[in-house]
C-alpha positions in Angstrom: 36.3 33.9 17.2 37.0 36.8 14.9 35.4 40.2 15.4 33.3 40.1 12.3 31.4 37.1 13.6 30.0 39.3 16.4 28.4 41.7 13.8 24.9 40.5 12.6 24.7 40.0 8.9 22.4 42.9 7.7 20.6 40.8 5.2 20.0 38.0 7.6 18.8 40.5 10.3 16.4 42.1 7.8 15.0 38.7 6.8 14.6 37.8 10.6 12.8 41.1 11.3 10.6 40.6 8.3 9.8 37.0 9.4 8.9 38.2 12.9 6.7 41.0 11.6 5.0 38.6 9.2 4.4 36.0 11.9 2.9 38.6 14.2 0.7 39.9 11.3 -0.5 36.4 10.5 -1.2 35.6 14.1 -3.6 38.5 14.4 -7.2 37.4 14.1 -10.6 38.7 14.8 -12.4 37.8 18.0 -13.6 34.3 17.5 -16.4 33.3 20.0 -14.3 30.6 21.6 -16.4 28.1 23.7 -16.4 28.6 27.5 -16.8 26.1 30.3 -19.1 26.3 33.4 -17.3 26.2 36.7 -19.6 23.3 37.6 -18.0 20.9 35.0 -17.1 17.5 36.5 -19.6 17.7 39.4 -21.6 14.5 40.0 -25.0 16.2 40.1 -27.4 17.5 37.5 -25.6 20.8 37.1 -22.3 19.0 36.6 -23.8 16.7 34.0 -25.3 19.7 32.1 -21.9 21.5 32.3 -20.2 18.3 30.9 -22.9 18.2 28.1 -22.1 21.8 27.0 -18.4 21.1 27.1 -18.7 17.9 25.0 -21.0 19.7 22.4 -18.7 22.6 22.2 -15.7 20.4 21.6 -17.5 18.7 18.8 -18.5 22.0 17.2 -14.9 23.3 17.5 -13.4 20.1 16.1 -15.8 20.2 13.1 -14.9 23.9 12.6 -18.6 24.9 12.6 -18.5 27.6 15.3 -21.0 30.3 14.4 -19.2 33.6 14.9 -22.3 35.8 14.8 -22.5 36.3 18.6 -20.0 36.2 21.5 -19.7 33.9 24.4 -20.2 34.9 28.1 -17.3 33.6 30.1 -18.3 30.8 32.5 -21.9 30.5 31.1 -21.9 28.2 28.0 -25.7 28.7 27.6 -25.5 32.5 27.1 -24.2 34.5 24.2 -24.2 38.3 23.6 -24.0 40.8 20.9 -23.2 44.5 21.1 -26.8 45.5 21.5 -27.4 43.2 24.4 -24.0 44.0 26.0 -25.1 47.6 26.2 -27.7 46.7 28.9 -25.2 45.6 31.5 -25.4 48.9 33.3 -29.2 49.1 33.5 -30.1 45.4 34.1 -30.1 45.8 37.9 -29.6 42.5 39.8 -33.0 42.5 41.5 -35.2 43.7 38.7 -37.3 42.2 35.9 -34.8 43.9 33.5 -32.0 41.5 34.6 -34.3 38.5 33.9 -35.3 39.9 30.5 -31.6 40.4 29.7 -30.9 36.8 30.6 -33.8 35.7 28.4 -32.3 37.4 25.4 -28.8 36.1 25.9 -30.1 32.6 26.3 -32.3 32.8 23.3 -29.3 34.1 21.3 -27.3 31.1 22.3 -30.1 28.7 21.5 -30.5 30.2 18.0 -26.8 30.0 17.4 -26.5 26.5 18.6 -29.4 25.4 16.4 -27.2 26.3 13.4 -24.0 24.8 14.8 -25.8 21.5 15.5 -27.3 21.5 12.0 -23.8 22.0 10.5 -22.2 19.2 12.4 -21.1 16.3 10.2 -23.8 13.7 9.7 -23.1 10.5 11.6 -25.0 7.2 11.7 -24.7 7.0 15.5 -25.3 9.5 18.3 -28.2 11.7 19.2 -30.1 13.5 16.5 -29.9 17.3 16.2 -33.4 17.6 17.7 -32.4 15.6 20.8 -29.2 17.7 21.2 -31.2 21.0 20.9 -33.8 19.8 23.5 -30.9 19.1 25.8 -29.4 22.6 25.1 -32.7 24.1 26.3 -33.1 21.9 29.3 -29.5 22.2 30.5 -29.5 25.9 29.9 -32.5 26.4 32.1 -31.1 24.2 34.8 -27.7 26.0 34.9 -29.3 29.4 34.7 -31.5 28.6 37.8 -28.5 27.7 39.9 -26.0 30.2 38.5 -28.0 33.4 39.5 -29.5 32.6 42.9 -27.7 35.5 44.7 -27.2 39.2 44.0 -23.5 38.6 44.0 -23.7 36.1 41.2 -25.9 38.5 39.2 -23.5 41.4 39.7 -20.6 39.2 38.6 -22.4 38.5 35.3 -23.0 42.3 34.8 -19.3 42.9 35.0 -18.4 39.9 32.9 -20.6 40.5 29.9 -18.8 42.2 27.0 -18.7 42.3 23.2 -15.2 42.8 21.8 -14.6 45.1 18.9 -13.5 44.1 15.4 -10.1 45.7 15.5 -6.8 43.7 16.0 -4.6 46.0 18.1 -1.2 44.2 17.5 -1.7 45.1 13.7 -2.2 48.7 14.6 1.0 48.7 16.6 3.0 47.0 14.0 1.5 49.1 11.2 2.5 52.4 12.9 -1.2 53.2 12.9 -0.9 56.9 14.1 1.0 57.5 10.9 -0.7 55.2 8.4 -4.2 56.5 9.5 -3.4 59.9 8.1 -2.9 58.5 4.6 -6.0 56.3 4.9 -8.1 59.3 6.2 -7.1 61.2 3.0 -8.5 58.4 0.8 -11.7 58.2 2.9 -12.2 61.9 2.5 -11.8 61.7 -1.3 -14.4 59.0 -1.5 -16.8 61.1 0.7 -16.2 64.0 -1.6 -17.0 62.0 -4.7 -20.2 60.7 -3.2 -21.4 64.2 -2.1 -20.9 65.3 -5.8 -22.5 62.3 -7.5 -25.2 61.0 -5.1 -28.8 61.9 -5.9 -32.3 61.6 -4.6 -33.5 61.6 -8.2 -33.9 58.7 -10.6 -30.8 57.9 -12.6 -30.7 58.7 -16.3 -32.1 56.2 -18.8 -29.7 53.3 -19.1 -29.9 49.5 -19.1 -31.0 48.8 -15.6 -32.9 45.9 -14.0 -35.4 46.8 -11.3 -36.0 44.1 -8.7 -39.5 44.4 -7.2 -40.5 42.7 -3.9 -43.0 39.8 -4.4 -46.6 41.0 -3.9 -48.7 39.9 -1.0 -52.5 40.2 -1.4 -53.3 38.9 2.1 -55.1 41.1 4.6 -52.6 42.4 7.1 -52.4 44.8 10.1 -51.2 48.3 9.6 -47.4 48.1 9.9 -47.1 51.4 11.8 -49.6 50.2 14.4 -47.6 47.0 14.9 -44.7 49.0 16.1 -46.6 51.7 18.0 -48.7 49.1 19.9 -46.1 46.4 20.3 -45.7 44.8 23.7 -42.3 45.6 25.2 -40.3 43.7 27.8 -38.6 45.2 30.9 -35.7 46.4 28.7 -38.0 48.2 26.3 -37.4 45.7 23.5 -40.5 45.2 21.4 -41.9 41.8 20.8 -43.2 40.8 17.3 -44.8 37.6 16.1 -43.5 36.0 12.9 -46.6 37.3 11.0 -46.1 40.8 12.4 -42.4 40.8 11.3 -43.4 39.5 7.9 -45.8 42.5 7.6 -43.0 45.0 8.6 -40.4 43.5 6.2 -42.9 43.5 3.3 -44.0 47.1 4.0 -40.5 48.5 3.9 -38.9 46.2 1.3 -37.1 48.4 -1.3 -36.9 48.2 -5.0 -33.4 47.3 -6.0 -32.3 49.0 -9.2 -29.0 47.9 -10.7 -27.2 49.3 -13.7 -26.5 45.9 -15.4 -23.7 45.2 -17.7 -23.2 41.5 -17.0 -24.1 38.7 -14.6 -21.9 40.1 -11.8 -24.5 42.9 -11.6 -27.4 40.5 -11.0 -28.8 39.8 -7.5 -29.1 36.2 -6.5 -29.2 33.4 -3.9 -26.0 32.1 -2.3 -25.4 28.3 -2.3 -22.5 25.9 -1.9 -21.5 24.6 -5.3 -20.2 21.2 -6.2 -16.6 22.5 -6.2 -17.0 23.5 -2.5 -17.3 27.2 -3.1 -20.0 29.8 -2.4 -21.7 30.7 -5.6 -24.7 33.0 -6.4 -27.7 31.7 -8.4 -28.8 34.8 -10.2 -31.9 33.0 -11.5 -33.3 33.2 -7.9 -33.0 36.8 -6.7 -33.5 37.1 -3.0 -33.1 39.6 -0.3 -32.3 38.3 3.3 -34.1 39.9 6.1 -32.7 40.4 9.6 -34.3 42.2 12.6 -32.0 44.3 14.8 -32.4 47.1 17.4 -30.6 50.3 18.4 -30.9 52.7 21.3 -31.8 56.4 20.8 -32.9 59.0 23.3 -33.7 56.4 25.9 -35.8 54.2 23.6 -35.2 50.9 21.8 -35.9 51.3 18.1 -36.7 48.6 15.5 -34.4 48.1 12.6 -35.2 46.2 9.4 -32.1 44.9 7.5 -32.3 43.8 3.8 -29.2 42.1 2.5 -28.5 41.2 -1.2 -25.7 39.3 -2.9 -23.9 39.6 -6.2 -21.6 37.0 -7.8 -18.6 39.4 -7.7 -17.2 42.8 -7.9 -15.4 42.2 -11.1 -11.8 43.5 -11.4 -10.9 46.1 -13.9 -7.4 44.6 -14.1 -5.1 42.2 -12.2 -4.0 45.0 -9.9 -7.5 46.0 -8.9 -7.3 45.7 -5.1 -11.1 46.0 -4.5 -12.4 43.5 -6.9 -13.1 39.8 -6.1 -15.5 37.0 -5.5 -19.0 38.0 -4.2 -20.3 41.4 -3.4 -23.4 42.7 -1.6 -25.2 45.4 0.2 -27.0 45.8 3.5 -29.9 48.3 3.3 -31.3 49.2 6.8 -34.5 51.0 7.9 -34.7 52.3 11.5 -38.3 52.9 12.6 -39.3 55.3 15.3 -41.7 54.3 18.1 -44.7 55.0 15.9 -43.4 52.7 13.1 -42.4 55.5 10.7 -38.9 55.5 9.0 -36.5 57.7 11.0 -33.2 56.8 9.4 -32.0 54.8 6.4 -28.4 53.6 6.1 -26.4 51.2 4.0 -23.1 49.3 4.0 -21.5 46.8 1.7 -21.3 43.2 3.1 -17.5 43.7 3.7 -18.3 46.5 6.2 -17.1 49.0 3.6 -18.7 52.2 2.2 -21.0 53.0 5.1 -23.5 55.8 4.4 -26.4 57.2 6.4 -29.5 58.9 5.0 -31.3 60.7 7.8 -35.0 61.8 7.3 -36.0 65.4 7.9 -36.7 64.5 11.5 -33.1 64.1 12.3 -30.2 66.5 12.2 -26.5 65.5 12.1 -24.5 66.7 15.2 -22.1 69.5 14.6 -19.4 67.3 16.2 -19.5 63.6 15.7 -17.1 61.9 18.0 -15.7 59.3 15.6 -12.1 59.0 14.4 -13.5 58.6 10.9 -16.4 60.9 10.2 -19.4 58.9 8.7 -20.7 59.7 5.3 -24.1 61.4 5.8 -26.2 62.0 2.7 -29.8 63.1 2.3 -32.8 60.9 2.4 -35.5 61.3 -0.2 -39.0 62.6 0.5 -41.3 60.2 2.3 -42.7 57.6 0.0 -46.5 57.7 -0.7 -48.7 54.6 -0.1 -48.2 53.7 -3.8 -44.4 54.1 -3.7 -41.4 52.1 -2.4 -38.0 53.4 -1.7 -35.6 52.6 -4.6 -32.0 51.7 -3.9 -30.2 52.3 -7.1 -26.7 51.0 -7.6 -24.1 51.5 -10.3 -22.5 48.6 -12.3 -19.4 46.7 -11.0 -18.8 48.7 -7.8 -22.4 48.4 -6.8 -22.2 51.8 -5.0 -25.5 53.2 -4.0 -25.7 56.3 -6.2 -29.5 57.1 -6.3 -32.0 56.8 -3.5 -35.6 57.8 -4.3 -39.3 56.8 -4.0 -40.8 55.1 -7.0 -44.3 53.6 -7.7 -43.7 50.0 -8.9 -46.6 50.3 -11.3 -45.1 53.2 -13.2 -43.8 52.1 -16.6 -40.6 53.8 -17.7 -39.0 51.1 -19.9 -36.8 49.5 -17.3 -36.6 45.7 -17.2 -38.3 44.4 -14.1 -37.7 41.2 -12.1 -39.4 40.0 -8.9 -37.4 39.0 -5.9 -38.3 37.1 -2.8 -37.6 37.8 0.9 -35.9 35.1 3.0 -34.6 35.0 6.5 -30.9 35.8 6.9 -30.7 32.8 9.3 -30.8 30.6 6.2 -27.3 31.6 5.3 -25.9 30.2 8.5 -26.8 26.7 7.5 -26.8 26.0 3.7 -27.0 22.6 2.2 -23.7 21.4 0.8 -23.0 18.7 -1.8 -21.9 16.1 0.8 -25.4 15.6 2.3 -24.8 18.0 5.1 -25.0 21.7 5.9 -22.5 24.5 6.2 -22.6 28.2 7.1 -21.8 30.7 4.4 -19.2 32.1 6.9 -16.2 30.6 8.5 -15.4 30.8 12.3 -13.6 34.1 11.6 -16.9 35.5 10.3 -15.6 35.7 6.7 -17.2 34.2 3.6 -14.4 31.9 2.2 -12.8 32.9 -1.1 -13.8 36.5 -0.9 -10.4 38.0 0.1 -9.3 41.2 -1.6 -5.9 42.5 -2.4 -6.7 45.6 -0.3 -6.3 43.5 2.9 -2.5 43.9 2.4 -2.8 47.7 2.2 -5.3 48.1 5.1 -3.9 45.6 7.6 -2.5 48.4 9.8 -6.0 49.6 10.4 -6.6 46.4 12.4 -9.5 45.2 10.3 -9.3 41.5 9.5 -9.1 40.8 5.8 -10.4 44.2 4.7 -12.8 43.9 1.8 -13.8 40.3 2.5 -17.5 39.6 2.9 -18.5 38.9 6.5 -21.4 37.8 8.7 -23.9 40.3 10.1 -22.9 41.5 13.5 -19.2 41.4 12.7 -18.8 44.6 10.5 -16.3 47.2 11.4 -17.4 50.2 9.3 -14.4 52.5 9.7 -10.6 52.2 9.0 -9.8 55.2 11.2 -10.8 54.9 14.8 -13.4 52.3 15.9 -16.9 52.0 14.5 -19.4 49.1 14.1 -22.5 48.7 12.0 -24.3 47.3 15.1 -23.1 49.9 17.5 -26.2 50.3 19.8 -25.5 54.0 20.3 -24.4 55.1 16.9 -27.5 57.2 16.4 -26.9 59.0 19.7 -23.4 59.9 18.5 -24.4 61.0 15.1 -27.8 62.7 15.3 -30.2 64.7 17.4 -34.0 65.0 16.7 
């Protein structure tokens, strides 16, 4: 064998290295809530039969690719799921207290809610148990396994150590992308965007232009005072408030915003997502809706109520073929955090890709001098408190749908703007939409992404570890920073960012 045969061909070596890097890049994925098995599986007793039931159901769900990614599994306990908020109670839910039982209640309820959607999204078959029968068995078997799984303090302590909610960052990508170097360039771009927003954002109404103002549907029914609903709410052993459906409806209607959009085309119109006949998510702009979702956060030793309002646009249209940020679908999540007396304490917003997070603290909050995040959050000013006759107005520019003006406005005031009425609908509806094959599908795939919403920016930002940066994703799966780690549903974000 000649000497030159021992020397690798440079071109071949480069291609090999590129192939290895590409395969590692493609292998990286977000944390998918993979089904878990009970250690009682295979036993010839009621607990074993229930463990087998959950295993069979999870296999069906996985094979049909209808895993709902909005919550994470608890290893060894297929009847429990967890999110970041619930995971934060692992250190306070002592094994022999009512707090532990309340913690289990919430995790089991989260699993049941998620399974309801997974069961509804299973392919329709002529044989086999109905969805209602399956769900009844989910409840019964969950109760049975829970009763035998936590009989001792040791079993309870093991659960406290086992419960976790993974972050949304893929570490192998950060390693391959030389993250300590690339983050410096990304931080420069983030700083420039922050500077632009500080210069252009306003708590005043925008100048006269062709805008559509979407007003929430009116409700003439007699309802309780929304502030009192929060102040007087019954709380469980974890301090989490309990609300009836009617009470939640009252809260969401009270704080529903006016959406104001500078409109140049159909892509600037708010609408209702649906599965089209060509198997794609589309937006019906003839039916404007905002999707409501209740969440909670922890601040100064208290659990605070959060009201989320999510809207969807058909697209963020591209300015040209090389526009890395444009693509199919766009949307915004506007959130109101209430204090213990039911008064707004903090407003914040994020696009449905997890991009462009901004906080608008009221005068009762002060930003910390030092905020311990790798990427400092954008903190802007909240408008003055709205009067009884006013609603907060979220005003967005055309195409980018950036929130540029945030101000109170009385819906009855006439200023020449076109007005349209929008409806409130539960966000849960998006997790099981009717398709054109007689069944149901979630708007989001098992990776938490809305299919077809990929952006070219994902190739630029993959070293940050964010899966498919720019794509629309399911609530609870939003990374909101490219530098460092930060999540929209971080239960302690207010503690890290603000003081009273």
